[in-house]
N, C-alpha and C positions, 0 to 999 in steps of 0.2 A: 482448360479443364472445366468440368461441370461445377455448378454452385455447391453441390453436395460434397465436393472435395475441400471446401473451406473448413476452418476450425469450428468444431461444435463444442458444447460444454455439458459435462456430465451433470453438474448441478449449477444453479444460479444463486448467488448469495441474496438473501432477503435484506433489503435496504430501506431504511426509514430516515428521511432527511429533515433536520431542523435548521432553518435558515433565516437570518435577519436580513433578508434580501431588501435591497434599496437603501441600507444605511450607507453603502458605497457601492461602486459597480462590481466588485469582485465576486459577490454571490451570484449575480446574473451571469458573469463569465463562466463560473464553475458549473452552473446549471446547464448552460449551452454545451459545455464539454461533456458533462455527465450523460446527456441525452444521446451522444454519439456512441456511448457504450451501453445503452439501456437494454440491448439484447443479451448482455452478459449477466444482467441483474433481474431480480424479481422486486420491482419497486413497490413498496407497500405504504408509503406516506410521503407527502411533500407539505410540510407545515411551516408557515411563516411565523417567526417568533421575534422576540425582542432581544436586546443586548444592552451593554453599557453605552453603546453608541446610538441606540434608538430605543429609548426606554418605555415609551408609552403608546406605540402604534406598531402594527404589523402590516405587511404589504403583499397579500396573496395575489392581488391583481397583477403584479409584475411577474409572478410565476406563470399566470395565465397568458401573458403576452409572449413569453418564451415558448410555452407549449403551442400556442397558435403558430409561431414560426416553425416549430418542429413538425407541425402538421403538413407543411409544404415540403418537408424533406423526407418524411418517413417512407414514402413509396419508393424513392430511389435508394434509400438506405437498405431496404429489404432486398434489393437486387444484388447486394454485396454481402449478404449474410446467409449462413447455412440454413436450409429449410427448418431445421430443429432449433434455430436460434434467431428467430425473427424479432423485429423491434415491436414494442407495444404500440397500440394506437394512441393518437393524441387524446381521443375521447376517454380512454381508460385512465390516462395520466391526469386529465382534468379532474376526474372524480376523486383523486387522492389529495388535492390541494385543500388545505384546511387552515383556519386561523388558530394560532396559539394565544395564550393570555396576553392581553394588551396592557401589561404592567411589568414592572421590572423585577427580575430575580425572585427572591424569597417572598415578596408580597403576593405572588401567585400560588404559594405553597402553604397549605394549612388544612387542618381536619375539617373546618367548616367552609372551605372554599371549593366550589364545584370545579370540575375539570373543564378546560376549554374544549372546543370541538376537536382541536388537534390532539389534546390529551386523551379524549375519548377514543379517537382512532388509534392512538399508540397503545392504549390499554387493550383494545380489541385485538390488535396485532400480537401483543405479548401473550394474550390468552389463547390465540389460535392454535389448534392442534398441529404442530409441525415439529419434525425432528431436526430441522435446520435452525441454527442461531439467527437472531434478528440483529442486524447491524444498524445501530443508530448513529448517524453521521451528524455531528453538531457543528454547524457553521456559524453559530451565534451563541446566544445564551442557552442554558440547559434547564430553564424552569419548567418547560413542558415535561421533560423526563423526570425532574424532581417531584413534581406534583403527582405523577402516575406512580412513582415508587412509594410515596407516602400512602396512597390509596391501597396499593397491594399490601403494604406492611400492616395497615389497619384491618383489612378485610380478610386476610388469609392467615392460616396457622403458620408458625415459623417454618415447618417442613414444606408446606405448599409454597410459601413465599420463596424459600431457597430454591425450590425446583423451578419456579417461574423466572427468577433472576439468573439462574444458570444458563438460560437461553439468550441472555443479552450480551452484546458486544458493542462497546462504545468507542468511537474515535472522535475526540473533541479537539477543535482548533484552539488550544489553550483554554483558559477560563475567561469568558466574556460576560459573566455576571457572578453573583455571589452564591450560586447554587452548585457549581462544580465541586468546590471543596466540601460542601455539605454532603453531596452524594458520596464522594470518596470516603469521607469520615464515617458516614452512617450505613453505607452499603459497600463495605470494603471488598466483598467477595465478587462484585461485578467486574468483569473483564473490561478495563477502561484504559485506553491509550490517550495520554494528554501530556504535552510539554508543561513542566512546572517551573515557574520563574517569578521574579518580582512582577507586581501588578503593572500591566501595560508595557512590560519590557519584551515586546513581541520579537524584537531582533534576536533574542536568545533562543527562540523556539525553532525546532527542527523544520516545521512546515514552511518557514520563510525561505528555506533553501530552494523552493520552487522558482523563485524569481526575485528575491529581496536583497541581493548583495549590494546593489547601487543605493537603495533607499536606506538600508541598515548598516552598510559598511563592513560586512564580514567577508572573510576569505578573499581579500582583494587580490586580483591577478589570477585567481583559480577558475571560477566558472566562466563559461562563454555566454555572454548576454545577448548575442546577436539574434537568437530566435525568440527573444522576449521583447525586442525593440518594437515600438509601435509601428514602424514601417513594415517589419516582417509580418506582424499580426494583421495589418491592413491588407497585405498582399495575399496571405495564405489562410487567414481565418475569417475575416470580416467580409465574406463573399458567400453568395448562394442564399437560399431561403432561411437557413438556420444561422449561418455565420453573420448575416446582416443584423441579427438581434444581439450580437456580442458587442457590448459597449467598450469604449476606450477605458483603460485603467486610470485610476486617480493616484494611488500610492504604489502598491505592487499588484501585478495581475494574479488572480486566481489563488489567493491565499488559502481557500477552503478545499481546493482540488486534491491535495494529498490524501484526504480522507477516503476518496474512492480510487485514486491511483493505487492505494494500498491493496484494494480488492480486485484490481484488474486481473483478468485471467490470461496472462501472457507467458506463464511458465516460470516466472522469476520468484514471486512471493508465495508464501504459504500462510494464509490469514490467521491460523491458530498459533503461529509462531512469530510474534513481532520481532524477535531478535534475529530472524533470518535476513531481513532487509528486502526492500522492494522499491518500486517507483514512489511509494508513499513514505519512504524513510525506514529507519531501523530503531527499535525500541527495546529496552531491557526492563525486567521487573524492578520496580522502585525499591521495594523493601523485602529482603530475604531473611531478615532476623526472625528469631523465634516468635516474637510478638507479631510479626507481619506475615506469618504463614498463610493467613487467609486473605492477604491483600493481593488483589489481582490487577493492581495499577501498574502500567508500563509507561516509562518516560524515556527521554531521548538517549540514544546511544550514538557513538561516533564511528565514522569511517575515515580511512586515510586514502586520499584520492590525488592523483597527479593532475594539476591544473594546467591551464593554457600557458602559464609562466614556467612550466617544467618543475615546479616545486611540489612537494607533498603537503597537502592541506588536511589537517586532522580536525574534524568538526562534525557536529550533528547535522549541520546544513549540507555538508558534502554527501551525506547519505541519501539526499534527494537530488542535488544538482548534478551529481555524477551521471544521472540517467537522462538529463534534459534533452540532449540531442535526439535520443530515441523517442521520448514521449511527445516532443513537439512535432517531429516528423509524423508520428502516429496520428496526432491531432490533424495535421494538414491533410493527410491521406483521407481521413474520414470526412473532412469537409468536402473533399472532391467527390466522395461517394454521394453526398447530398445533391450534387448537381448533375450527376451522370448516370443515366439508366443503363448504359452499355457496359457490361462486365469487362469487356476487353480493352476499354480505354483508360482504366485506372488500376492502381496497384492493390494487391491483397497480401495478407501475411503468410509467410512460410508456415508449414505444418511440420512439427519436429517429432522425431522418434529417436530413442536411444536404446540400443540392444533390442530393436524390433518392437519396442513398447511405445505406442503413441499415448499422449496425455499431457496434462498441464501441471499435475501435482509432482512433487519431487520424486525422483527415482531413488529408492533407498536400498543400499547395499551394505554388506559386512565384508571386511577384508582384514587379514592379519597384518599387524605392523610390519613394514618392510616388504609386503607382498606387492606384486605387479598385477594389475587387472587391465582388461581391454574393454574399451567403450566404442560402440559403433553407431554413428548417426547417419549412415549412408542411405537409409530408407526414408529420410526426411525429403520433403518435396515442396515445390512452390505451385500454388494454384494457377499462376500466370505462366503459360507454357514457355515463354521465351526468357523468363528471368533466370539468372544465375545466382547461386547461393554461395555465401562464404561462411565458414565455420570458425568460430573463435572459442577456445576453451581456456578458462582461467580459474585460479584458486582464490575464492573469496574468503580471506582469512579472518576478518573481523567477527563473523558470527561464532567462530570457535573460541575466540579469546574471552577471558573473563575481565580484562582490564585494557588500558591503552597500550601497554607494552607488548604489542603483537609480535614483534620480531623475536623476542625471547621466548614467547609462550607457544607460538604456532609456526612450525617449520613448513617450508614450501613442499607441496606435492611436486613430484617430478613428472612432467607431462611431455610425452614423446609422440609426435605425429607419425602415423603409419602410412599416410598417403599424401599426395601433393596438396590437397585441399583440406587436410585435417578432418576429414569425415570420420576417420578411425584414429584412435590414440591409445597409447599405453600409459597408465598412471601408476607410479610407484609411490607407496605410502612411506612416510618417514620411519626410521627405525624405532623400536619400542621405547628407548630412552627419550625419544623426542615427542612421542604422541600417546604413550600409554603408561606414564608415571605421574604421580601426584606432584604438583608444582613445588610445594614446600617440603614435604616429607621425602620426596624422591622415591617413594615406594611404588613398585610396579602394580598395575591394576589390570584385571581381566578385560574390562571394557574401557577403552581409552577415549580419545577425542572424537567428536562428531565433525567430520571434515566436509567442507562445502566446495563443490566444483560447479562452475557455471558454464553452460554452453550458450553462446549467442549465434543464432543463425539469421543472417541478414541477406536480403535480396538486393538486386541492383535496379529496382524500379524507382519511379519518381513520385513522391519522395521514397527513399529506401525504408523498408520496414523490417523490424527485428522481432523474432520469437525466441524465447529462452527455454532451457530445460536445466533444472537444478538436479545435480546428483549428490546425494548426501551419503557419505561413506562412514559407517561406524567402524572405527579402528578397534581391533581386538588384540589381545595378548594372552593367549590361552596358557602358555607356559610361564607366564609372569617373568618375562625376560626384562633386561634393562635395570633401571633403578640405580641408586647411588647414595652418596652421603646426603642426609637431610640437612635442613636448616631451621633454626628457630625464628629467624627474622628475614625479611625481604632483602636486607642489606647483605646477608650472607649469600643469597642467591645472586644478587647483582655482582658481588665480588667474584663469584665463580664464573660469571659470564664476561668479566672484564679482561 
């Protein structure tokens, strides 16, 4: 097939990266991977910053080294990208590399302290007239962001400040200096994803699910570490013009990578809905109390995933490692693109349609409780003429649940294949009493649960590549059916289910 049959992107997220690159190798690793997806993003800043691990210097020169390596790869990468989704030039990316403040945390933040050159660029990007949000990905400390927020607060009216801050989306790899908590306390309305835990207790954070089970000891027997082994990385990643710049890991590889895996346009995640789940993890609003109505902080949520050992592992880490086989194969395939100008010699992603609709955003439907609907993905195709596609549909129950007790709260969708390869299926919603009544009062509601169905379309290339499509079904209950005896306490509900 022609290159214009590859996946294109209706919009590209605006991305601004703050990185304490060179405090250890993982930031450099993450930047190498990020560049392989740079045609999906509008990169607006690459700022070298400090952190608790590197308090008094920044290393933009190491960003330049990786961009130099990317320069040798971008020509081939563009042979494997849709004409409307070409990769940015190395020169344009070099112009985005700036220094953050060369001091630790809050010592860079104050009314009389000038912005660093990285802070000036960030302020410029926030002020730019754009209808799209600006994603600030924080791989180290956040003092560059904190200093800019203080300037905005000082220089603009409350109304204008609120308007500017509503454009921001932050995904921070935990807190790596003392400004993260300050930002969340003083600017609680900023959309802010971050794991919250004891200082330096990073093994508790969702992002370590990318590769950290051996180092931190979580979910033993669950994740498959084989595609994080140094031997696999050496064979599949540290090759070619860009991969050769990917360093060996010291502690865990690519701890910062979940920030942009969250934004990858592969049909799985939906960036404005952290609770939906994606390659970058799953997050829930931290505070839903009356006092927290203006809090836009999201922190770790859990998934339940069957591990290599056959056991169900329930953890925040599982919300990332469950996707590892797919995102590592994706990485390896893109590394091959950097080395091969011939379209026919490497693998490319399936392009997925459901009910005739192509796209990467969730397909949103309404259906009455108990109703059966038909979903048809038969017009999906693979750009590589000889590849065969497999279709896997499954109910992602955790995004619907409000707590860990998923089995009691979210009943399974009934999924019936209509053909041999499951390109078409029938889906039957649970009865009203299972998906359209209040959990505690048992009163029927007209608008019930939001149910998530995932389609995975995988080719048989080497390595195999997967594209997703999420179908979000709003269960309705127009006649207010179902319902039952209410309960005043969760113990009564548990007794009813025993």
